[in-house]
C-alpha positions in Angstrom: -6.4 16.9 5.9 -4.8 13.9 4.3 -1.0 14.0 4.0 -0.1 12.6 0.6 3.4 11.2 0.4 3.8 11.2 -3.4 2.8 13.4 -6.3 1.4 12.2 -9.6 4.7 13.3 -11.2 6.7 11.1 -8.8 4.4 8.2 -9.5 5.0 8.6 -13.2 8.7 8.7 -12.6 8.6 5.7 -10.3 6.7 3.8 -13.0 9.1 5.1 -15.7 6.2 6.8 -17.6 6.1 10.1 -19.4 2.8 11.2 -17.8 1.0 10.1 -14.6 -1.6 7.4 -15.1 -5.3 8.3 -15.0 -6.6 8.6 -11.5 -3.1 9.1 -10.0 -4.2 11.8 -7.5 -7.0 9.6 -6.0 -4.8 6.5 -6.0 -2.0 8.4 -4.2 -4.4 9.9 -1.7 -5.9 6.5 -0.8 -2.4 4.8 -0.8 -1.1 7.5 1.6 -4.0 6.7 4.0 -3.0 3.0 3.8 0.6 3.8 4.4 -0.4 6.0 7.4 -2.2 2.9 8.8 1.1 1.0 8.6 3.0 3.8 10.3 1.0 3.9 13.5 3.5 4.0 16.3 6.5 4.8 14.1 8.5 7.8 15.3 10.3 10.2 12.9 10.7 14.0 12.8 8.0 16.0 11.0 7.4 19.6 10.1 4.3 21.6 11.1 2.2 19.8 8.4 3.2 16.3 9.6 5.5 15.7 6.6 8.8 14.0 7.4 11.8 16.3 7.6 14.4 13.7 6.9 14.7 13.4 3.1 15.5 9.6 3.4 12.3 9.0 5.3 10.3 11.2 2.8 11.9 9.1 -0.1 10.9 5.8 1.6 7.3 7.0 2.2 7.1 8.2 -1.4 8.2 4.8 -2.8 5.9 2.9 -0.5 3.0 5.1 -1.5 3.7 4.6 -5.2 3.9 0.8 -4.7 0.6 0.9 -2.8 -1.0 3.1 -5.5 0.0 0.7 -8.2 -1.3 -2.2 -6.1 -4.7 -0.6 -5.7 -4.8 1.8 -8.7 -8.5 2.6 -8.3 -7.9 3.6 -4.7 -8.4 1.5 -1.5 -12.1 2.3 -1.3 -12.9 0.5 -4.6 -13.0 -3.3 -5.1 -10.3 -4.5 -7.5 -11.4 -6.0 -10.9 -11.6 -9.8 -11.2 -11.2 -11.6 -7.9 -10.1 -14.8 -6.3 -12.0 -18.0 -5.9 -13.1 -18.6 -2.3 -11.2 -21.9 -2.0 -8.9 -24.2 -4.1 -8.1 -27.8 -3.5 -5.4 -29.8 -5.2 -5.0 -33.3 -4.0 -4.5 -33.0 -0.2 -3.5 -29.3 -0.2 -6.2 -26.7 0.0 -6.3 -22.9 0.3 -9.3 -20.9 1.5 -9.6 -17.1 1.3 -11.6 -14.9 3.6 -15.0 -14.2 2.3 -17.2 -11.1 3.2 -20.2 -12.3 5.2 -22.4 -9.6 3.6 -21.4 -9.9 -0.1 -19.9 -13.3 -0.3 -17.0 -11.8 -2.2 -13.4 -12.8 -1.5 -11.7 -10.2 0.6 -8.8 -8.6 -1.3 -5.5 -8.0 0.2 -5.3 -4.5 1.6 -1.5 -3.9 1.6 1.0 -4.2 -1.2 3.7 -6.6 -0.2 6.2 -4.3 -2.0 5.0 -1.3 0.0 5.3 -3.2 3.3 8.8 -4.5 2.3 10.0 -0.9 1.4 8.9 0.3 4.8 10.2 -2.7 6.6 13.7 -2.6 5.0 13.9 1.1 5.9 13.1 0.2 9.5 9.7 2.1 9.5 7.6 -1.1 10.0 8.8 -3.5 12.7 9.9 -6.9 11.5 8.4 -9.9 13.1 10.7 -12.8 12.6 9.3 -16.3 13.0 11.6 -18.9 14.5 10.5 -22.5 13.6 
């Protein structure tokens, strides 16, 4: 059983829409799975279903799930439309993206930066500061 952290109605409210977007249930389910992956090792109180009992934690998980669902609206199991070029070079600066060895397609980002930030600010994902 997949624990889903947001409802289609909450997604609509988060997006300031009257009605949930098409495919909201699937997107939220897939987004919740991605959020679960980010939460591995995080400790918070849950009920018998695994849902957080602290309303603040539940709110953070709902917001992060909504951000992830918007980032990957078709669900995490579907490739996003469009795509990135495999590499770009401007003068002496270049950027190369990871490419799938089987399809040759550029590997899309898995996590919404906004979702990760929501979790990190709430203290649910550890921060890894870099000192230079």
